BAZA-758742 format. One record per residue: x, y, z of N, C-alpha, C in turn. Coordinates in steps of 0.05 Angstrom, whole numbers, plus 32768, in hexadecimal, padded with zeros to 4 digits. Layout:
N
REC, n.east, n.north, n.up, ca.east, ca.north, ca.up, c.east, c.north, c.up
REC, X, Y, Z, X, Y, Z, X, Y, Z
...
***
This chain:
249
REC, n.east, n.north, n.up, ca.east, ca.north, ca.up, c.east, c.north, c.up
REC, 8011, 7FE8, 8000, 8000, 8000, 8000, 8011, 8019, 8000
REC, 8026, 801A, 8011, 8038, 8031, 8012, 8045, 8036, 7FF7
REC, 804E, 8020, 7FEA, 805B, 8023, 7FD0, 8048, 802F, 7FBB
REC, 802F, 8026, 7FBB, 801B, 8031, 7FA8, 8017, 804E, 7FAD
REC, 8014, 8056, 7FC6, 8010, 8072, 7FCD, 8028, 8083, 7FC5
REC, 8040, 8078, 7FC9, 8058, 8087, 7FC1, 805A, 808A, 7FA3
REC, 8052, 8076, 7F94, 8052, 8078, 7F77, 803F, 808E, 7F6E
REC, 8028, 8090, 7F7B, 8014, 80A5, 7F73, 801F, 80C0, 7F79
REC, 802C, 80C3, 7F90, 8038, 80DD, 7F97, 804E, 80E6, 7F83
REC, 805E, 80D3, 7F7B, 8073, 80D9, 7F68, 8069, 80E2, 7F4D
REC, 8052, 80D9, 7F45, 8047, 80DE, 7F2B, 8036, 80F8, 7F2A
REC, 8030, 8103, 7F41, 801F, 811B, 7F42, 802F, 8133, 7F4C
REC, 802F, 8148, 7F3C, 803E, 8160, 7F43, 8033, 816C, 7F5D
REC, 8019, 816D, 7F60, 800C, 8179, 7F77, 8013, 8168, 7F90
REC, 8011, 814E, 7F8D, 8017, 813C, 7FA4, 8034, 813E, 7FAC
REC, 8046, 8142, 7F98, 8063, 8144, 7F9E, 8068, 815D, 7FAE
REC, 805B, 8173, 7FA7, 805E, 818D, 7FB5, 8055, 818A, 7FD2
REC, 803E, 817D, 7FD6, 8034, 8179, 7FF1, 8047, 8167, 8001
REC, 8051, 8151, 7FF4, 8063, 813F, 8001, 807C, 814D, 8009
REC, 8088, 815E, 7FF8, 80A0, 816C, 7FFF, 809C, 817E, 8017
REC, 8086, 818C, 8017, 8080, 819E, 802D, 807D, 818E, 8048
REC, 806F, 8178, 8046, 806C, 8167, 805E, 8086, 815C, 8068
REC, 8098, 8154, 8056, 80B2, 814A, 805E, 80C1, 8160, 806C
REC, 80C2, 8177, 8060, 80D0, 818E, 806C, 80C6, 8195, 8087
REC, 80AA, 8195, 808A, 809E, 819B, 80A5, 80A6, 8185, 80B9
REC, 80A7, 816C, 80B0, 80AE, 8156, 80C3, 80CB, 815A, 80CC
REC, 80DD, 8161, 80B9, 80F9, 8165, 80C1, 80FB, 817A, 80D6
REC, 80EC, 8190, 80D2, 80ED, 81A7, 80E5, 80E2, 819D, 8101
REC, 80CD, 818D, 8100, 80C1, 8183, 8119, 80D4, 8171, 8127
REC, 80E1, 815E, 8119, 80F4, 814C, 8126, 810C, 815A, 8132
REC, 8115, 816F, 8124, 812C, 817E, 812D, 8124, 8190, 8145
REC, 810E, 819E, 8143, 8105, 81B1, 8157, 80FD, 81A3, 8172
REC, 80F1, 818C, 8170, 80E8, 817F, 8188, 80FC, 816B, 8194
REC, 8111, 8165, 8184, 8124, 8151, 818E, 8139, 815E, 81A1
REC, 8144, 814D, 81B1, 815B, 8156, 81C3, 8175, 814C, 81B5
REC, 8180, 815E, 81A5, 8197, 8157, 8194, 81B1, 815F, 81A0
REC, 81C3, 814B, 81A3, 81DE, 8150, 81AC, 81F0, 814F, 8193
REC, 8204, 8160, 8192, 8217, 8161, 817C, 8233, 815A, 8186
REC, 823E, 8145, 817B, 8259, 813D, 8184, 826E, 8144, 816F
REC, 8285, 814E, 8178, 829B, 8157, 8168, 8293, 816F, 8156
REC, 8282, 8180, 8162, 8278, 8197, 8153, 828E, 81AB, 814D
REC, 82A4, 81AA, 815C, 82B9, 81BE, 8157, 82C5, 81BB, 813B
REC, 82C3, 81A3, 812F, 82CF, 819F, 8115, 82C1, 81AF, 80FF
REC, 82A6, 81AC, 80FB, 829A, 81BE, 80E7, 8298, 81DB, 80EE
REC, 8296, 81E0, 8108, 8293, 81FD, 8111, 82AD, 820D, 810A
REC, 82C3, 81FF, 810B, 82DC, 820D, 8104, 82DC, 8215, 80E6
REC, 82D2, 8203, 80D4, 82D0, 820A, 80B8, 82BC, 821F, 80B3
REC, 82A4, 821E, 80C0, 8290, 8232, 80BD, 829A, 824D, 80C6
REC, 82A7, 824E, 80DC, 82B1, 8267, 80E8, 82C5, 8274, 80D6
REC, 82D7, 8264, 80CA, 82EC, 826F, 80B8, 82E3, 8271, 809B
REC, 82CA, 8269, 8095, 82C0, 826B, 807A, 82CE, 8259, 8066
REC, 82D8, 8242, 8070, 82E6, 822F, 805F, 82D2, 8219, 8057
REC, 82D1, 8212, 803D, 82BE, 81FD, 8034, 82C7, 81E1, 803B
REC, 82B4, 81CF, 803D, 82B9, 81B3, 803E, 82A2, 81A3, 8032
REC, 82A7, 8189, 802F, 8291, 8178, 8025, 8287, 8168, 803D
REC, 826D, 816A, 8042, 8262, 8159, 8058, 8258, 8140, 804B
REC, 8262, 8129, 8056, 8259, 810F, 804C, 8247, 8103, 8060
REC, 8231, 80F8, 8056, 821D, 80EA, 8068, 820F, 80D5, 8057
REC, 8208, 80BF, 8064, 81FB, 80A9, 8056, 81DF, 80B1, 804E
REC, 81D6, 80A5, 8039, 81BB, 80AB, 802E, 81A6, 80A6, 8043
REC, 81A9, 8091, 8053, 8196, 808B, 8068, 8196, 809E, 807F
REC, 81A9, 80B1, 8080, 81AB, 80C4, 8096, 81A9, 80E1, 808B
REC, 8198, 80E4, 8077, 8195, 80FD, 806A, 8182, 8110, 8078
REC, 816E, 8106, 8086, 8156, 8115, 808E, 815C, 812E, 809F
REC, 816E, 812C, 80B2, 8172, 8142, 80C5, 8185, 8157, 80BB
REC, 8195, 8151, 80A8, 81AA, 8164, 809E, 819D, 8180, 8097
REC, 8188, 8181, 8088, 817E, 819C, 8080, 8178, 81AE, 8098
REC, 816F, 81A2, 80AE, 8168, 81B2, 80C5, 817F, 81B9, 80D6
REC, 8192, 81A7, 80D8, 81A9, 81AC, 80EB, 81BE, 81BD, 80DE
REC, 81BE, 81C0, 80C4, 81D3, 81D0, 80B6, 81CE, 81EE, 80BB
REC, 81E2, 81FD, 80C3, 81DF, 821A, 80C8, 81D8, 822A, 80B0
REC, 81C5, 823C, 80B2, 81BC, 824C, 809B, 81D1, 825F, 8091
REC, 81E5, 8265, 80A2, 81FA, 8278, 809B, 820F, 826C, 8088
REC, 820E, 8251, 8086, 8222, 8243, 8075, 8213, 8238, 805D
REC, 8217, 8243, 8046, 8209, 823B, 802E, 8212, 821F, 8024
REC, 81FF, 820E, 8020, 8205, 81F2, 8018, 81F4, 81EA, 8000
REC, 8200, 81DA, 7FEF, 81F2, 81CD, 7FD9, 81F4, 81AF, 7FDC
REC, 81DE, 81A2, 7FDC, 81DF, 8185, 7FE1, 81DB, 8176, 7FC6
REC, 81EC, 8162, 7FC2, 81EA, 8152, 7FAA, 81D2, 8140, 7FAC
REC, 81BF, 8142, 7F99, 81A7, 8133, 7F99, 81A4, 8125, 7F7E
REC, 819B, 810C, 7F7F, 819A, 80FC, 7F67, 8185, 8107, 7F53
REC, 8186, 80FD, 7F3A, 8176, 8107, 7F24, 815A, 80FA, 7F23
REC, 8156, 80E3, 7F32, 813D, 80D6, 7F2F, 8126, 80E4, 7F3F
REC, 810E, 80DA, 7F3D, 80F7, 80E9, 7F49, 80F9, 80EB, 7F68
REC, 8103, 80D6, 7F74, 8106, 80D8, 7F91, 8119, 80EE, 7F98
REC, 812E, 80F2, 7F88, 8141, 8107, 7F8C, 8134, 8122, 7F89
REC, 8121, 8125, 7F77, 8113, 813E, 7F74, 8102, 8144, 7F8D
REC, 80F6, 8130, 7F99, 80E7, 8135, 7FB1, 80F9, 813F, 7FC8
REC, 8111, 8132, 7FCA, 8124, 813A, 7FDF, 812E, 8157, 7FDA
REC, 8134, 815C, 7FC1, 813E, 8178, 7FBA, 812A, 818D, 7FC0
REC, 8110, 8188, 7FBA, 80FC, 819C, 7FC0, 80F8, 819F, 7FDE
REC, 80F9, 8189, 7FED, 80F6, 818B, 800A, 810E, 819B, 8016
REC, 8126, 8196, 800D, 813D, 81A5, 8017, 813A, 81C3, 8011
REC, 812D, 81C9, 7FFA, 812A, 81E5, 7FF3, 811B, 81F5, 8008
REC, 810A, 81E9, 8018, 80FC, 81F7, 802D, 810E, 8202, 8043
REC, 8127, 81F7, 8044, 813A, 8200, 8058, 814E, 8214, 804D
REC, 814A, 821C, 8033, 815C, 822F, 8027, 8176, 8225, 801C
REC, 8179, 8209, 801C, 8192, 81FE, 8012, 8190, 81F9, 7FF4
REC, 81A7, 81FA, 7FE7, 81A8, 81F4, 7FCB, 81AC, 81D7, 7FC5
REC, 81A8, 81CF, 7FAC, 81AD, 81B4, 7FA3, 81BD, 81B3, 7F89
REC, 81CB, 819E, 7F86, 81D8, 8197, 7F6D, 81CE, 817C, 7F64
REC, 81C2, 817A, 7F4C, 81B5, 8162, 7F44, 81C9, 8150, 7F34
REC, 81CB, 8137, 7F3C, 81DD, 8124, 7F2E, 81E3, 810C, 7F40
REC, 81FA, 8100, 7F3B, 8201, 80E7, 7F48, 821B, 80EA, 7F57
REC, 821D, 80DB, 7F6E, 8236, 80DA, 7F7C, 824A, 80C6, 7F71
REC, 8241, 80B8, 7F5C, 8253, 80A4, 7F50, 826A, 80B3, 7F40
REC, 827F, 80A5, 7F3B, 8295, 80B1, 7F2D, 828C, 80B8, 7F11
REC, 8290, 80D2, 7F08, 8287, 80DB, 7EEE, 8292, 80C8, 7ED8
REC, 8281, 80C0, 7EC6, 8289, 80AE, 7EB1, 8286, 8091, 7EB7
REC, 8280, 808A, 7ED0, 827C, 806E, 7ED8, 8260, 8064, 7ECF
REC, 825B, 804B, 7ED2, 8242, 803F, 7ECA, 822B, 804A, 7EDA
REC, 8230, 8052, 7EF3, 821B, 805C, 7F04, 8217, 807A, 7F03
REC, 8228, 8088, 7EF2, 8227, 80A5, 7EF0, 820D, 80AD, 7EE2
REC, 81FE, 80C0, 7EEE, 81E8, 80CD, 7EE1, 81E8, 80EA, 7EE8
REC, 81F0, 80FA, 7ED4, 81F4, 8116, 7ED9, 820C, 811D, 7EE9
REC, 821F, 810A, 7EEA, 8236, 810E, 7EFC, 8248, 8124, 7EF4
REC, 824C, 8129, 7EDA, 825F, 813E, 7ED1, 8253, 8159, 7ED8
REC, 823A, 815D, 7ED3, 822D, 8177, 7EDA, 822D, 817B, 7EF8
REC, 8228, 8165, 7F07, 8228, 8167, 7F24, 8243, 816E, 7F2F
REC, 8258, 8161, 7F23, 8273, 8167, 7F2B, 827A, 8185, 7F27
REC, 8272, 818F, 7F10, 8278, 81AC, 7F0B, 8269, 81BE, 7F1F
REC, 8250, 81B7, 7F25, 8241, 81C6, 7F38, 824D, 81C7, 7F54
REC, 8256, 81AF, 7F5C, 8262, 81AD, 7F77, 827D, 81BC, 7F79
REC, 828D, 81B9, 7F64, 82A7, 81C7, 7F64, 82A3, 81E6, 7F63
REC, 828E, 81EF, 7F55, 8289, 820B, 7F54, 8280, 8215, 7F70
REC, 8270, 8206, 7F7E, 8266, 820E, 7F98, 827F, 820F, 7FAC
REC, 8290, 81FA, 7FAB, 82A6, 81F9, 7FBD, 82BA, 820F, 7FB8
REC, 82BE, 8216, 7F9F, 82D0, 822C, 7F97, 82C5, 8247, 7FA2
REC, 82AB, 8249, 7FA5, 82A0, 8261, 7FAF, 829E, 8261, 7FCE
REC, 82AE, 824E, 7FDB, 82AE, 824B, 7FF8, 8294, 8244, 8003
REC, 8284, 8235, 7FF4, 826B, 822A, 7FFE, 8270, 820D, 8006
REC, 825B, 81FF, 800F, 825D, 81E4, 8019, 824D, 81D1, 8007
REC, 8255, 81B8, 8006, 8248, 81A4, 7FF6, 8242, 818C, 8007
REC, 8229, 8181, 8005, 8221, 8168, 8012, 821E, 8152, 7FFF
REC, 822A, 813B, 8005, 8229, 8124, 7FF3, 8223, 810B, 8003
REC, 8211, 80FB, 7FF8, 820C, 80E0, 8002, 821B, 80CC, 7FF0
REC, 8232, 80C2, 7FF9, 8243, 80B3, 7FE7, 8238, 8096, 7FE2
REC, 8222, 808F, 7FEE, 8216, 8075, 7FE7, 81FB, 807A, 7FD7
REC, 81F6, 8093, 7FD1, 81DD, 8098, 7FC2, 81E2, 8098, 7FA4
REC, 81CC, 8096, 7F94, 81B0, 8096, 7F9D, 81A5, 807A, 7FA3
REC, 81B3, 8065, 7F9B, 81A7, 804A, 7F9D, 81B9, 8036, 7FAB
REC, 81CE, 803E, 7FB7, 81DF, 802C, 7FC7, 81F6, 8020, 7FB7
REC, 8204, 800C, 7FC2, 81FC, 7FFD, 7FDB, 81FE, 800E, 7FF4
REC, 81EE, 8006, 8007, 81EB, 8015, 8020, 8206, 8018, 8030
REC, 820C, 8032, 8036, 8222, 8038, 8047, 823D, 802E, 803B
REC, 823E, 802F, 8020, 8257, 8029, 8011, 825C, 8041, 7FFF
REC, 8273, 804D, 8002, 8279, 8066, 7FF4, 8282, 8061, 7FD7
REC, 8277, 8071, 7FC5, 8281, 8071, 7FA9, 8299, 8084, 7FA7
REC, 82A7, 8083, 7F91, 82BF, 8092, 7F8D, 82BA, 80B0, 7F88
REC, 82A2, 80B6, 7F81, 829C, 80D2, 7F78, 82A3, 80E7, 7F8D
REC, 829E, 80E1, 7FA7, 82A3, 80F5, 7FBB, 82C0, 80FC, 7FBF
REC, 82D1, 80E8, 7FBC, 82EE, 80ED, 7FBF, 82F9, 80FB, 7FA6
REC, 82EC, 80F7, 7F8F, 82F3, 8106, 7F77, 82ED, 8123, 7F7A
REC, 82D7, 812A, 7F85, 82D0, 8146, 7F8A, 82E4, 8152, 7F9E
REC, 82EA, 8144, 7FB3, 82FD, 814E, 7FC7, 8318, 8152, 7FBB
REC, 8322, 8140, 7FAB, 833C, 8142, 7F9E, 833D, 815A, 7F8C
REC, 8328, 815E, 7F7B, 8329, 8174, 7F68, 8324, 818F, 7F75
REC, 8316, 8190, 7F8B, 8311, 81A9, 7F98, 8325, 81B1, 7FAD
REC, 8333, 819D, 7FB8, 8347, 81A3, 7FCD, 833B, 81A8, 7FE8
REC, 8321, 81A1, 7FEB, 8314, 81A6, 8006, 8310, 818B, 8013
REC, 830E, 818A, 802E, 830B, 8170, 803B, 82EF, 8166, 803C
REC, 82EC, 814C, 8041, 82D3, 813F, 8046, 82D0, 813B, 8064
REC, 82B8, 8142, 806F, 82B3, 813E, 808B, 829B, 812C, 808E
REC, 829E, 8114, 8099, 8288, 8101, 809D, 8276, 810B, 80B3
REC, 825C, 8106, 80B0, 8248, 810E, 80C4, 8231, 80FA, 80C3
REC, 8225, 80F5, 80DB, 820E, 80E3, 80DC, 81FF, 80EA, 80F5
REC, 81E6, 80DD, 80F7, 81D6, 80E1, 810E, 81C9, 80C7, 8117
REC, 81C1, 80C7, 8130, 81B2, 80B0, 813B, 819C, 80BB, 814C
REC, 8187, 80AB, 8150, 8170, 80B3, 8160, 8167, 809C, 8172
REC, 815F, 80A2, 818B, 8155, 808E, 819E, 813B, 8082, 8194
REC, 8129, 8093, 818D, 810E, 808B, 8182, 810F, 8090, 8164
REC, 810C, 807C, 8154, 8110, 807F, 8138, 8100, 806A, 8128
REC, 80FD, 8070, 810F, 80F1, 805C, 80FC, 8106, 8056, 80E7
REC, 810D, 803D, 80E4, 8120, 8035, 80CF, 8111, 8027, 80B9
REC, 8111, 8034, 80A2, 8102, 802A, 808B, 810F, 8011, 807F
REC, 8100, 8001, 8071, 810B, 7FE9, 8064, 8117, 7FEE, 8049
REC, 811D, 8007, 8043, 8129, 800F, 8029, 8145, 8006, 8028
REC, 8151, 8008, 8010, 816C, 7FFE, 800C, 8180, 800C, 801F
REC, 817B, 8026, 8026, 818D, 8035, 8037, 8186, 8034, 8054
REC, 8171, 8025, 805C, 8168, 8024, 8077, 8164, 8040, 8083
REC, 8154, 8050, 8074, 8151, 806C, 807B, 8147, 8070, 8097
REC, 8155, 8081, 80A7, 814F, 8084, 80C3, 813F, 809E, 80C7
REC, 8127, 809B, 80D2, 8115, 80B2, 80D7, 8113, 80B6, 80F6
REC, 811F, 80CB, 8100, 811C, 80D0, 811D, 80FF, 80D9, 8123
REC, 80F5, 80CF, 8139, 80DA, 80D6, 8141, 80DA, 80F0, 8151
REC, 80C4, 80FF, 8150, 80C3, 8118, 815F, 80C9, 8113, 817D
REC, 80D4, 8127, 818A, 80DA, 8128, 81A7, 80ED, 8112, 81B0
REC, 80FD, 8107, 819D, 8110, 80F3, 81A4, 812B, 8100, 81AD
REC, 813B, 80F0, 81B8, 8157, 80F8, 81BE, 8167, 80F0, 81A5
REC, 8178, 8102, 819C, 8189, 80FC, 8184, 81A5, 8106, 8187
REC, 81B6, 80FD, 8176, 81D2, 8105, 8176, 81DC, 8108, 815A
REC, 81EC, 811D, 8156, 81FA, 8121, 813C, 8217, 811E, 8141
REC, 8225, 810D, 8132, 8241, 8107, 8135, 8251, 8110, 811C
REC, 8264, 8122, 8121, 8276, 812B, 810C, 8290, 811B, 810E
REC, 829C, 8114, 80F7, 82B6, 8108, 80F5, 82CC, 811C, 80F0
REC, 82E4, 8112, 80EC, 82FB, 8124, 80E7, 82FD, 8129, 80C9
REC, 8309, 8140, 80C1, 830C, 8146, 80A4, 831E, 8132, 8097
REC, 8317, 812B, 807E, 8327, 8118, 806E, 8330, 8127, 8055
REC, 834A, 812A, 8052, 8355, 8139, 803C, 8360, 8126, 8026
REC, 835C, 812D, 800D, 8365, 811E, 7FF7, 8378, 812F, 7FE6
REC, 8390, 8125, 7FE2, 83A4, 8135, 7FD3, 839B, 8138, 7FB6
REC, 83A1, 8150, 7FAB, 839A, 8155, 7F8F, 83A7, 8142, 7F7B
REC, 83BF, 8139, 7F83, 83CF, 8127, 7F71, 83C9, 8109, 7F76
REC, 83B4, 8103, 7F86, 83AE, 80E7, 7F8D, 83A8, 80D7, 7F73
REC, 83B5, 80C0, 7F72, 83B0, 80AE, 7F5B, 8398, 809B, 7F62
REC, 8393, 8088, 7F50, 837D, 8076, 7F54, 837E, 8066, 7F6D
REC, 8396, 805D, 7F74, 839A, 804D, 7F8D, 8394, 805F, 7FA6
REC, 839E, 8078, 7FA5, 839A, 808A, 7FBB, 837C, 8092, 7FBE
REC, 836E, 8095, 7FA8, 8352, 809B, 7FA8, 8342, 8084, 7FB4
REC, 834A, 806C, 7FAE, 833C, 8055, 7FB9, 8341, 8053, 7FD7
REC, 8359, 8059, 7FE0, 835F, 805B, 7FFD, 834E, 8070, 800A
REC, 834B, 8087, 7FFD, 833B, 809D, 8008, 831E, 8095, 8009
REC, 8314, 8088, 7FF4, 82F8, 807F, 7FF4, 82F3, 806D, 800C
REC, 8305, 805A, 8011, 8301, 8048, 8028, 8302, 8058, 8042
REC, 8313, 806C, 8043, 8315, 807C, 805C, 82FB, 808B, 8061
REC, 82F0, 8097, 804B, 82D6, 80A4, 804D, 82C0, 8091, 8057
REC, 82BF, 8079, 804B, 82AB, 8065, 8052, 82AD, 805D, 806F
REC, 82C7, 8057, 8076, 82CC, 804F, 8093, 82C4, 8065, 80A6
REC, 82CB, 807E, 80A0, 82C5, 8095, 80B1, 82A7, 8099, 80B4
REC, 8299, 8097, 809E, 827C, 809A, 809F, 826F, 8083, 80AF
REC, 8278, 806B, 80AB, 826D, 8055, 80B9, 8273, 8057, 80D8
REC, 828A, 8063, 80DD, 8292, 8066, 80FA, 8280, 807A, 8108
REC, 827B, 8091, 80FB, 826A, 80A5, 8109, 824D, 809C, 810A
REC, 8244, 808C, 80F6, 8229, 8082, 80F6, 8225, 806E, 810C
REC, 8238, 805B, 810F, 8237, 8048, 8125, 8238, 8055, 8140
REC, 824A, 8069, 8142, 824C, 8078, 815B, 8232, 8085, 8163
REC, 8224, 8091, 814F, 820B, 809E, 8154, 81F5, 808A, 815D
REC, 81F4, 8073, 814F, 81E0, 8060, 8158, 81E6, 8054, 8173
REC, 81FF, 804E, 8178, 8207, 8043, 8192, 8202, 8057, 81A9
REC, 8206, 8071, 81A3, 8202, 8085, 81B7, 81E4, 8087, 81BF
REC, 81D2, 8080, 81AD, 81B6, 8080, 81B1, 81AC, 8065, 81BB
REC, 81BD, 8051, 81BD, 81B5, 8037, 81C8, 81A3, 8028, 81B5
REC, 81A6, 802C, 819A, 8196, 801E, 8186, 81A9, 800C, 8176
REC, 819C, 7FF8, 8169, 81AC, 7FE6, 8158, 81B7, 7FF6, 8140
REC, 81D1, 7FF4, 813B, 81DD, 8002, 8125, 81D2, 7FF6, 810A
REC, 81CF, 8008, 80F6, 81C9, 7FFF, 80DB, 81E3, 7FF6, 80CF
REC, 81E3, 7FDE, 80C4, 81FB, 7FD3, 80B8, 81FE, 7FD9, 809B
REC, 8217, 7FDE, 8091, 821C, 7FE2, 8075, 8215, 7FC9, 8064
REC, 8210, 7FCE, 804B, 820C, 7FB8, 8038, 8226, 7FA7, 8036
REC, 8223, 7F8E, 802E, 823B, 7F7D, 802C, 8250, 7F89, 801A
REC, 8269, 7F85, 8020, 8280, 7F90, 8011, 827F, 7F89, 7FF4
REC, 8276, 7F71, 7FEE, 8275, 7F67, 7FD2, 8264, 7F7A, 7FC1
REC, 824E, 7F84, 7FCD, 823D, 7F97, 7FBE, 824C, 7FB1, 7FB9
REC, 825C, 7FBA, 7FCD, 826A, 7FD3, 7FCA, 827F, 7FD1, 7FB4
REC, 828B, 7FBA, 7FB1, 82A1, 7FB7, 7F9E, 8295, 7FBB, 7F82
REC, 827C, 7FB2, 7F7D, 8270, 7FB6, 7F63, 8269, 7FD3, 7F5E
REC, 8262, 7FE1, 7F74, 8259, 7FFE, 7F72, 8270, 8010, 7F6A
REC, 8288, 800A, 7F74, 829E, 801D, 7F70, 82B1, 8014, 7F5A
REC, 82AB, 7FFD, 7F4D, 82BD, 7FF4, 7F38, 82BB, 8006, 7F20
***
């Protein structure tokens, strides 16, 4: 029944507009009523204070809270996929005043690339203007919590660091989708965990980029597990490594 309803929403312009507004209002509700703790906040705050750009990396399943928790004083553009679900997310994010770049986090020119070249240009332009970029390196279709190479390519070409970020919630709904999307419930206790900056040298070769990709993946999984464990809930596990190997090949 839910799938049938979702298909109808995706096909109707009016229904999509209403759905985007409802999603945005729910994000505001979950953020405003939750008791949110932020760990390692000094890391992003230093970059915001000095006006230095970075790439925030977060798993697709931990997307929901980012639009509300991001400071309005720091302009950010979030990479959103080209498919219809991506359009819904982009429109919902627009209610918070954030920008979007449409395309794929896959390596430009790869089999999974869709709009990757245009997206890469858009992200590099934003970062050059000392703005911030948000990327879900396992989006738009997974494998879950396995990073594609696209994010380290952007970091190498721009010269800015990647900072992993994730959240956990004591009271939550975990969807059965490929990404195990986590929806914090209103009035819950929650935590946002920031990782340390990850720098990629401009001269990095293919082997160095693969090492960097693994570092980003490990860093994101570490902050995600730390957030879930801090809330006393079962951690969401990454997809099997064999699936990841196919995604980044």
